[in-house]
FINUDO-342284 format. One line per 5 residues: for each residue x, y, z of N, C-alpha, C, O. Coordinates in steps of 0.001 Angstrom, whole numbers, always signed. Layout:
BEGIN
X/Y/Z/X/Y/Z/X/Y/Z/X/Y/Z  ...
END
This chain:
BEGIN
-7981/-3387/+15685/-8472/-4255/+14589/-8382/-3615/+13013/-8952/-2614/+12579  -7510/-4501/+12350/-7469/-3643/+10844/-7918/-5083/+10151/-7813/-6262/+10486  -8506/-4336/+8945/-9097/-5372/+7754/-8171/-5041/+6466/-7808/-3889/+6230  -7870/-5983/+5772/-7506/-5995/+4386/-8228/-5896/+3341/-8571/-6938/+2783  -8590/-4781/+2879/-9522/-4594/+1671/-9221/-3725/+579/-8381/-2828/+506
-10274/-4256/-485/-9585/-3321/-1873/-9827/-1885/-1793/-10469/-1426/-848  -9411/-1227/-2614/-9534/+196/-2593/-10700/+777/-3000/-10850/+1790/-3683  -11567/-2/-2488/-13174/+320/-2758/-14034/+1054/-1557/-14172/+628/-410  -14533/+2170/-2070/-15207/+3180/-1162/-16212/+2463/-364/-16364/+2889/+781  -16930/+1464/-732/-18002/+602/-83/-17218/+86/+946/-17407/+351/+2133
-16276/-699/+486/-15570/-1623/+1664/-15009/-724/+2704/-15141/-1115/+3864  -14420/+382/+2510/-14165/+1680/+3440/-15011/+2029/+4263/-14731/+1862/+5449  -16352/+2640/+3892/-17100/+2866/+4626/-17752/+1933/+5684/-18077/+2368/+6789  -17937/+610/+5309/-18089/-412/+6023/-17025/-770/+7210/-17176/-1194/+8356  -16059/-467/+6551/-14666/-583/+7553/-14978/+517/+8723/-14561/+224/+9844
-15568/+1573/+8590/-15845/+2527/+9576/-16761/+2360/+10297/-16680/+2746/+11464  -18199/+1572/+9693/-18864/+1422/+10374/-18907/-38/+11446/-19695/-352/+12338  -17867/-618/+10975/-17360/-2002/+11807/-16608/-1386/+13049/-16484/-2195/+13969  -15960/+147/+13333/-15396/+442/+14085/-13701/-367/+14023/-13301/-924/+15045  -13131/-358/+13203/-11739/-969/+13079/-10713/+256/+13127/-11113/+1350/+12728
-9813/+159/+13452/-8773/+1416/+13854/-8167/+1505/+12176/-7924/+2642/+11771  -8005/+716/+11526/-6947/+675/+10578/-7680/-371/+9105/-8309/-1429/+9131  -7267/+459/+8007/-7313/-826/+6878/-6034/-832/+6235/-5203/+51/+6447  -5829/-1878/+5388/-4586/-2100/+4531/-5312/-2324/+3333/-6111/-3243/+3158  -4979/-1387/+2460/-5352/-1661/+1123/-4757/-2581/+201/-3533/-2525/+84
-5518/-3573/-601/-4913/-4601/-1181/-4437/-3511/-2559/-5160/-2764/-3219  -2861/-3779/-2676/-2297/-3294/-3757/-2008/-4086/-4998/-1258/-3738/-5910  -2724/-5234/-4912/-2308/-6264/-5875/-2790/-5866/-7452/-1942/-5977/-8337  -3894/-5491/-7733/-4179/-4799/-8668/-3255/-3923/-9530/-3074/-4074/-10738  -2640/-2894/-8668/-1665/-1896/-8770/-282/-2768/-9586/+161/-2747/-10734
+22/-3369/-8557/+1606/-4155/-8543/+1401/-4820/-9992/+2428/-4984/-10651  +247/-5196/-10521/+116/-6163/-11860/+27/-5423/-13022/+491/-5786/-14103  -834/-3917/-12721/-1111/-3239/-13944/+502/-2460/-14389/+1584/-2270/-13832  -54/-2208/-15575/+917/-1617/-16456/+422/-281/-17376/-508/-267/-18183  +1158/+630/-17080/+882/+1775/-18269/-29/+2677/-17812/+131/+3227/-16723
-816/+2860/-18402/-2412/+3389/-18127/-2987/+2714/-17069/-3492/+3276/-16097  -2914/+1364/-17257/-4007/+405/-16385/-3339/+802/-14816/-4083/+696/-13841  -2118/+1193/-14659/-1606/+935/-13427/-1786/+2521/-12723/-1883/+2709/-11511  -1809/+3747/-13910/-2048/+5094/-13586/-3467/+5280/-12645/-3633/+5998/-11659  -4558/+4230/-13423/-5584/+3832/-12952/-5811/+3451/-11542/-6656/+4017/-10849
-5193/+2665/-11195/-5016/+1553/-10181/-4170/+2513/-8993/-4461/+2510/-7797  -3450/+3040/-9397/-2951/+4380/-8298/-3862/+5263/-7985/-4043/+5445/-6781  -4627/+5998/-8899/-5738/+6756/-8624/-6738/+6197/-7845/-7162/+6923/-6946  -7275/+4975/-7970/-7915/+4472/-7064/-7469/+4353/-5506/-8003/+4714/-4458  -6342/+3734/-5795/-5601/+3673/-4171/-5439/+5263/-3703/-5708/+5298/-2502
-5125/+6505/-4160/-5109/+7588/-3854/-6424/+7923/-3121/-6482/+8210/-1926  -7573/+7849/-4044/-8947/+8291/-3664/-9427/+7480/-2195/-9975/+8090/-1277  -9146/+6141/-2153/-9129/+5225/-1227/-8582/+5683/+240/-9060/+5604/+1371  -7140/+6293/-390/-6656/+6755/+989/-6971/+8025/+1667/-6748/+8326/+2840  -7696/+8932/+450/-8208/+10223/+1007/-9830/+9780/+1783/-10284/+10319/+2792
-10298/+8988/+1215/-11572/+8421/+2071/-11409/+7826/+3373/-12276/+7946/+4238  -10131/+7069/+3587/-9824/+6627/+4920/-9314/+7503/+5882/-9564/+7343/+7077  -8394/+8711/+5327/-8133/+9966/+6021/-9448/+10575/+6814/-9659/+10805/+8005  -10381/+10763/+5398/-11712/+11644/+5833/-12224/+10952/+6861/-12638/+11666/+7776  -12336/+9750/+7015/-13377/+9334/+8099/-12172/+8306/+9328/-12421/+7256/+9920
-10900/+9145/+9338/-10167/+8788/+10537/-9632/+7467/+10838/-9332/+7077/+11967  -9515/+6698/+9581/-8755/+5301/+9615/-7290/+5291/+9502/-6749/+6087/+8735  -6732/+4618/+10067/-5392/+4537/+9994/-4935/+3625/+8556/-5487/+2546/+8343  -4059/+4077/+7769/-3957/+4046/+6304/-2337/+3092/+6189/-1175/+3442/+6394  -3004/+1672/+5732/-1887/+648/+5230/-1992/+369/+3971/-3041/+694/+3415
-1010/-256/+3249/-1412/-923/+2166/-221/-2234/+1825/+648/-2536/+2643  -339/-2746/+812/+330/-3891/+600/-89/-4831/-90/-1313/-4856/-218  +659/-5865/-739/+457/-6868/-1957/+1266/-6447/-3111/+845/-5440/-3681  +2359/-7001/-3599/+3261/-7097/-4685/+3596/-5824/-4705/+3603/-5393/-5858  +3908/-4957/-3821/+4829/-3830/-3590/+6382/-4005/-3828/+6780/-4958/-3159
+7194/-3524/-4412/+8398/-4058/-4715/+9059/-2720/-4953/+8455/-1648/-4899  +10723/-2904/-5299/+11431/-1810/-5286/+11095/-1201/-6218/+11652/-103/-6199  +10191/-1374/-7414/+9654/-336/-8783/+8460/+172/-8509/+8136/+1118/-9227  +7884/-80/-7887/+6211/+421/-7852/+5885/+1019/-6362/+4756/+1466/-6160  +6868/+1030/-5314/+6499/+1500/-3961/+6311/+2799/-3935/+5262/+3302/-3533
+7429/+3544/-4411/+7353/+4865/-4180/+5889/+5657/-4415/+5561/+6448/-3531  +4941/+5471/-5637/+4034/+6283/-5542/+3128/+5891/-4341/+2673/+6817/-3670  +2867/+4801/-4054/+2187/+4219/-3022/+2401/+4734/-1620/+1445/+5057/-916  +3514/+4803/-1257/+4399/+5537/-122/+3939/+7187/+63/+3670/+7775/+1110  +3948/+7627/-1123/+3364/+8942/-894/+2181/+9399/-1053/+1892/+10571/-1295
+1286/+8294/-894/-85/+8943/-889/-300/+9433/+736/+287/+8973/+1715  -1187/+10364/+711/-1209/+11042/+1925/-1831/+10454/+2956/-2985/+10036/+2864  -829/+10338/+4458/-1858/+10068/+5462/-1391/+8357/+5523/-1816/+7639/+6428  -566/+7889/+4555/+46/+6009/+4343/+815/+5931/+5611/+1558/+6913/+5637  +960/+5248/+6609/+1470/+4918/+7807/+2218/+3334/+7559/+3312/+3109/+8076
+1818/+2739/+7084/+2554/+1465/+6894/+2478/+836/+5473/+1456/+849/+4787  +3709/+262/+5088/+3672/-675/+3875/+4247/-2205/+4254/+5250/-2473/+4915  +3403/-3015/+3699/+3897/-4426/+3881/+4543/-4726/+2530/+4038/-5009/+1443  +5733/-4588/+2899/+6928/-4990/+1792/+7843/-5864/+2006/+8701/-5946/+1127  +7952/-6692/+3089/+8980/-7645/+3243/+9221/-8550/+2669/+10357/-9009/+2790
+8434/-9089/+1948/+8750/-10027/+934/+9533/-9449/-72/+10594/-9940/-457  +9100/-8549/-453/+10255/-7921/-1346/+11868/-7579/-964/+12818/-7658/-1743  +11901/-7218/+306/+13110/-7104/+759/+13709/-8156/+1077/+14908/-8083/+1345  +13127/-9220/+1120/+13668/-10734/+1408/+14207/-10985/+449/+15430/-10940/+310  +13391/-11301/-409/+13832/-11694/-1951/+14862/-10951/-2673/+15639/-11511/-3446
+14877/-9714/-2434/+16241/-8986/-2516/+17359/-9210/-1649/+18462/-9106/-2186  +17327/-9492/-429/+18057/-9728/+379/+18750/-10938/-45/+19939/-10827/+255  +18429/-12367/-782/+18985/-13537/-827/+19990/-12844/-2028/+21018/-13517/-2113  +19986/-11805/-2884/+20921/-11385/-3574/+22091/-10731/-3400/+23157/-11064/-3918  +21875/-9583/-2508/+22669/-8811/-1845/+22859/-8478/-678/+23624/-7563/-376
+22001/-9366/+407/+22156/-9233/+1664/+21180/-8176/+2255/+20841/-7130/+1701  +20786/-8626/+3473/+19861/-7711/+4092/+20167/-6519/+4318/+19355/-5648/+4008  +21205/-6225/+4816/+21383/-4690/+5265/+21392/-3708/+3922/+21113/-2512/+4006  +21693/-4259/+2865/+21859/-3431/+1571/+20436/-3838/+1022/+20050/-2806/+473  +19410/-4832/+872/+18307/-4628/+748/+17259/-3641/+1295/+16293/-3223/+657
+17613/-3296/+2691/+17025/-2719/+3414/+17192/-1115/+3132/+16262/-326/+2968  +18916/-744/+3108/+18819/+409/+2882/+18445/+840/+1292/+18118/+2001/+1050  +18498/+90/+509/+17860/+149/-744/+16312/+646/-469/+15935/+1809/-613  +15614/-289/-110/+14107/+33/-36/+14029/+1521/+859/+13227/+2346/+421  +14942/+1954/+2271/+14431/+3019/+2735/+15390/+4042/+1958/+15745/+4761/+2892
+15945/+4480/+955/+16233/+5067/+340/+15015/+5677/-1099/+14874/+6739/-1704  +14405/+4433/-1133/+13387/+4720/-2297/+11982/+5377/-1389/+11169/+6072/-1998  +11813/+5106/-22/+10682/+5683/+733/+11085/+6998/+1354/+10276/+7637/+2026
END
C-alpha cells in the first residue's frame, strides 16, 4: 500500500505507523513556487525524503513535475519513482512520444 501525502514529517510518521510500504510526496507546491520559495519547497522535499528513508519507506514523488523542474526532485536520496506521465504525454503531442521520452530520460 502507498499513500500520497504532503512532505510533512507528521504525515510521514503516520504513514509508517499505518505500515504502508511507500509514500508519494506531493510536489505541487514545489512545482508552483518560484525563486526562493521553490528552494524552500525543495528543502522540505529533501527533508521528507530523508525521514522516509530513515523509516524504511519506499520514496516516490509527483504532481506538477515537468521538464524544467524534475531534476532536483529526481536527485533526492532514495527517490525510486516519479509520476511525470502527464508532462511526457503533453510534450509528445508536440514532438512525438519517442522524443518526449528520450528528452525526459536525458534529464533524469
